[in-house]
Steps between C-alpha positions, in 0.01 A plus 500: 500500500236745608689786335522314173127414513414862578721620213333259259153614611601858462643444148188307389273774638688773313483296179120481545481878544699562183308244294186721488333582166718690261412868449244567229736738311835392359755729348680420175812675359533808724750759372595868514606699201841659552468879504735754351748645761335763722141401419287540818273209412498154353231259382433146623318226311361158576228263387251420782304171466190435705444130568203570720123508426453868600663818370799627698630857481856631543453791734854618585871431487806588708870431503814613680664627179226766426354787700161441341337250266172574322276291276463669158359443158630659176227634282480708180235768473478739207844386385660578837644212698485538880512288819188478719529384862282195577340424837503126410581266222263209472605146406194306377426151642681236295669773296797734499578867490826616349693791638697582183645800311220711357236374745478437873829522692659579833629860512817468709582849636781647701753214456718473805795355308615488134349185345668376182446198280589186705393653832188369686246697700259343747138611477199386709167489314186538716164363390141567616459139618761569770786314332842643427754380246875576565677505163847561370489726196813478286597818326530460120634720222216539258634744240267361231188576692591843648280687258176394664565708810734769370217732397296452818399801698445445870148642564282425799 
């Protein structure tokens, strides 16, 4: 009887620990664009929604399927499209920031395995408020939208 009581107390205590406030940032529709064979980098996209009352910034990302992940933004200057590394991507309070083709995105470099449409990659997003989101990013074939990154030059 003591064991059952101890087990019930342990279970109820762990439920209380997990029932804390939800993280301020929620991720909607994460995905990775399938790259042509042999491409040394891919791009990841997601909409980040901030349910909190203060701005929160995405500061880094990591995942076992990539040697390096950087935060980038696609810009066009003087008719030349290029990608610019970002130190942080801010999600405004009560608002959202879209990581999408032609704008902010995750630059997924040095893939450690071939990722094709239908595969999934796990990526951890780190925020300046100390929270981390672990997400599954499905790989999608996006032939229609390939033109927005095909002319990009990787300048730092």
